[in-house]
N, C-alpha and C positions, 0 to 999 in steps of 0.2 A: 840891545834893550834889555833891561832888567825885568825878570820874571816877576810878576805879582800874582797872588792868590786871587782865583776866580770864584765870585760868588753870583750865584744864578739871582738871587733874591734882590741884588742891588747892583744891576749892571750899569746903570746910568752913571755911576761914579768912577767907572774905570777910564783909565787914560787911552787915547786912540792908539791903535795898532801901529807897529813901527815901519813895517815894509810890506810890499805887496809880495805875492807868490806866483809860481809858474807851475803848472801840472807837469810823469815819464810817458798703325795698324800693322799690327805687326804684318810685316811683308812675308807671305807664305810661298816660297819657291816650290814650283811643281818639281817633284821628283820622279824620274823615269825608273820604274822597276824592271830590273833585267832578270828574265826568266832563267834559272839555272838549267844547265844542259847535263843529263844524267846519261852515262854510258854503262850498260848492263855488263855484268860479269860474263853472262853468255856471248855477248858479242865479241868481247875481248878475247875469250877462248875459241872462238870459231876459227876453223881452220880455211886457209886462204882458197884450197881447192874443195870446197864443199860440193858434195855431189846432189844435195837436196837442201835448197833453201826454206822449204816449208817446214822442215823439221826443227830448225833452230829459232823461228819466230816466235812460237807460243811462249817458251821459256824467258826470251827477251821482254816481252809484254808483261809477264807476270812479275819479273823482278823490278821493272820500272814502277808498277803500281806498289809493290812492297817498299821500294825507296821513298816514294811519295807520301805514303802513310806513315813511315817511320819519321820523316822529317816533320810532318804535321803533328805528330805525338810529341815530338822534341820541343816544338815551337811552343805548343801547348803547356809543357812542363815548365819552360822558363818563364812564360808568363803568369803561370800561377804561383811559381816561386817568388816572382817579382811583386805579385799582389800581396803575398804573405809578409813581405818584409817592409811594407809601405808604413804600418802602423808604428812600426819601430823608429823609422827616420821622422815621422811626425812628431813622435813624443821627444826627440832629441832638440827639435826647434820650438816646442810648446812654449809660449811667452807666459810669463808670470803676471801679465796685465790684460784687462779686457776693457773695451770701450763701453761706457754706459751712456745711451742716447738721451738727451734732454729735449723736453718741450720748450725751447727757447728760440728767440729769433736769430738769424745768422748775423754774425758781428759781434755778438755778445762775448766780452772777455771774463772768464771766471777768475776770481781774486782771492777767496779764502773759503774754508771748510772748518766746520766744528762739529761735535758731537756732546750731547748731554753725558756727563761722566757716569751717572747712575743708570743710564740706559743708552748704551752704544748703538742701538738700533735707531735712535732718534738723534737726528742731525740737520743741519742747515748749511747751505751753500750760497755763496755771494757772488755778484758780479756787476758789471756795468749795466747801463740802461735800467736802472732800478729793479735789478734782479735778486730775488730772494726765493730760493727753493728749499723745500723740506722732505726729509725722508723718514720714514718709520720702519724700514726693512734693512737697516744697515748700509744703505746706499746703492742698494740695486735699482731702485726706481725712485724717481724724484718728481714732485708735482709743485708748481708754483704757488707761493704763500703770499697772501695779501695781508698787509699790515696798513690798516687805515690811518694811523698817525704818521705814516711815511709816505703817504700819496698827496702830492702835491702838484697841482696842475702846471705850476710855474717852474719846477724844477724836475730834472731827470737825474735822479741820485745815482752816484756810483759808490756802492757799498764796498769798503775797503777791508775791514778786519771784523771779526767774530772771536768772541772767548767765552767759555763757561767755567764756572766753579760751582760744583754742586748743581742745584737748580737754578742759579742765578747765572744770567748771561748779558752780554753786552755787544753792540754792534755801533760802529762808527762809519761815517761816510762823508762825501763830498757832493755838493756844499755842505757845510757843517750840519752834521745830524748825529744825533746820539740817542739810541734805543736801549731800554733795559728790560729785563724779564725775570721775574722771582718764581715763575712756575714752569720751568724748563721749556719756555718758548710757546706756551699755549696762548698767551697774550703778552704784547709788547706795549710799552709806554714810551712816549718820546720825553727825553730831558732836556729842558731848554740849555742852551750853552751861550755864553756871553760872545757878542760880536767883536769883542777885543781880543778874542783868542788868537795868538800869533800863529798863522798858517792853517793848513788844512789837517785834519785828524787822519792819519794814516794807519795808525795801530793801536790795538786796545788789548789788555791783558787783565782777566778777572783775577784778583789776588786773594780774595776772601769774602766774608759775609758783607755785602753792601759795599765792598771795596774793589778798586780797579786802579790800573795804571794806564795813561794815555799818552801817546807821542804824536806831535805835529810834524809836518814836513820843513818846518823851520827851526826843528830841534827842541821845542819847548817839551817838557815832561812834566805832566800833572797827576797827582794822586788823589783819590777821593775814598772817603770812609763812611759816606752816609748817602749812598744811591746816586751819587752825582750832583747833589744839590750844591756842594762847596767843593772846590778843586784848590789843592796846595802845590805851589810849584817847586819841582824837585831839583831844578837848575835856576841858576840866577840870571842867565841871559840867552838869548837866541844864539844859534851858530854863527849868524852874520855878525852880530856884535862880538863874539869871542874872536873871529877871524879878524875883524877890523883891529883889535886890540894886540893880536899875535902875528899879524902879516909880516912884521919885521923878524920874526924868529926863525924864518927860512922854511916855512912850509910852500913847497912847490905848487904854484897854480892857485893859491888862495886868492890871489888879486883878481882872478877871473871867476871867482865864487859867485853864483848867482842868488845864493840864499836857501835853497831847498835841498832836501835829501832825494837821491834816487831809489835807494833801498834803505831798509832799516830792519835789523834782525836782533831779537832779544834771546839771551842764554837762560836755561831754567834757573839760575841763581840770580837774574835780574841784571846782568851786564848787556850793554848795548855795542853794536857796531853798525855804523851807517856809511854809504858811499855817496860822496857830493854827486850833485846832479850832472857835472860834466866827466865824472869818473877819474879826475886827476889827483884825487887824495882821498882818505877815509878819516872817520872820526870814531872814537870810542868814548863810553861813560860807563862809570861803575856806582852804585848806590853810596851816597855820600859825597861825591865829588860836585863842587860848585859849578864846574864848567865842563863842556865837551871838550875832549883832548884831540886835536888834529894830528895825522901822522902823513908823512910822504909815503906815496906808493913805492913799493921795493921792485916794480916790474916796469918794463918800457911802455907797455900798451895800457890804455886806459881801463880802469877797473869796471866791470859789469855788474857784480854782485859779490857779497861777502856774508858768511854766516858761521855758526858754531858746529864744530864736530861733536860727536858724542863723547869725547874724551876731554872735552873742554879747550881744544885748539881752535884755530881758526882755518876755513877754506876761503879762497879767493879765486873768482873767476875774471878773466880779462876778455875785452872784445876780440874776437877771432877765434875762440873756441879753446883757450888754454886754461888749464887749471893748477893753482898753486896751493901748497899746505904749509902752515907755520910749522916751524921747528919747535917742538914741544908743546907745552899747553899754555893756557893764558894768553895776555895781550903781549904781542910783539910784532916788530917789522921785519923779521927774518923768515923769508918765505923760500920755498924749493919747489920748482916745477915737477909735475907729474904727468908721464905720458898718458895721452887720453885720445880715443879716436873719435873726434867729434866731426869728421869727414868735412870739414870747413865752415860748418855751421856754428853760430854761437851757442854756448852752454849758458843757461839762464838761472838755474837754481840746483842745489843739492840738498837731500833730504836723508837723514840717517835713521834706519830702520832698527839698528842695534849697535853696539859698540863697533863691529866690524864691517856690517853691511850697510851700504848707502846706495841711493841712486841719483843719477844726474840727468836733468832734462834740458831741452833746448829748442832751436829752431829747426823747422821742417821734421818733427817728430823724432828727434834724436833721443834715445834713452840709452842710458850706460849704468852699469852696475859694479860695485866693488865688494868683495868679501874679505878684504884685508886692511880695512880702515883707510882706504884711498891710495894705496901704494900702487894699485893696477886697476884697470877698468876693462870691462868687456861690453860690447854692444848688444842689445836687446832690440830684436826687429820688430817688437809689437806695433809700433806706430809708424814704421816705415811707409805705409800707404795711405797715412793721414796727413792732409794737406793743412797742417796746423802748426804754430808754435806752442811749445809746452812751456808755460812760464814758472810753474810753481810744483814743488814736490812735498806733500804733507802726509806724514804718518801719525796716525792717532795713537798707535800701539805697534807692536811687532806684527801684528795679525791684520791690522785695518790700515791702508794706505791709499792715497789718492794722487793723481796728476792732474793739474787744472792747466787749461790752454785757452786760445782764443776760438771764435766761431762756437762756443759752447762745447769744446772737447772736454771729456772727463774720462779719465783712466781709473780703474779700480784694481787694487793689488789682490792677487789671487793666493799668493803664498805658495 
């Protein structure tokens, strides 16, 4: 399908959409205590032919009491010493994350988070079931935010992505909804979107004054420079059209392509990497390219997610909890596996805090950390007791980070 520019003011002239889309006791064993038997020194030294039994009894009684007193003092000293050592052990396993409890319904999946650049205490949190939450204390506490223009009795919106540039912010969701603010989120207005938009909006990036870049799950990329009233196509066709044209070029699994992305991630310089809905190949796009470029996966298992490292290289997660890193930087199909202690649970996302430090999150509360750019990973037990999947790792800067999960689970980085 050829991409056409979208104009809100004249939607009736647009051609119909090409394709449809698809949404991704403890058992306590009684212990018998055996009383120790003490034999006094006096008893051991008592001669066999004692002439007076009464003369040896008092020393035996006194020595036994002394021994019992000494044993009690020794036990108390050991207990005191152990108690004094507990804080040191606790500090060794102290996690760098804490859970923030949210006033949301069970079953809500958190999807994205963003803060106003000029006021990092002010932020917004998005999720399923029409969830929009707001914080004004840096993410310590959150309250539900009502946006009248996004309240529709006929729809239960899934808010997928949010982005700020200065005081301007954008929110996109499904069914198609686009919200815009110019006052740091104090008020939001709904921007009309053409019904001919190919696919559902899954990602948006604020790029400048009244400007943004938006991506749909069918691979359409649009840019605006006038608050979203007009959108210009950055690619000439959807991914489905590209694959129909290039299926004979040897892209494995392309013939089974369903026409949507499973995940899509953008680098700071505007490059994209996306994983097909079945995970059997991935696609990349750079500014200026007319089409998405499909790539065969370099691993046996299907791809779960892909994204960008801080050095410009790629990371790749496969189903089953394996992690691969691209060799070098930039776009490549050459990856090498990195040992990671996933405990058999899937790893779902990776977020870089700095050039060397990153965190990975996944199923059943798995949290892992690297301090050498991903070459080795250690497990953090912060979420071991949280019965939730952790879907996304978001670092606003080196001091502010969050992990988003299902059932309203939100972890805040302590640093």
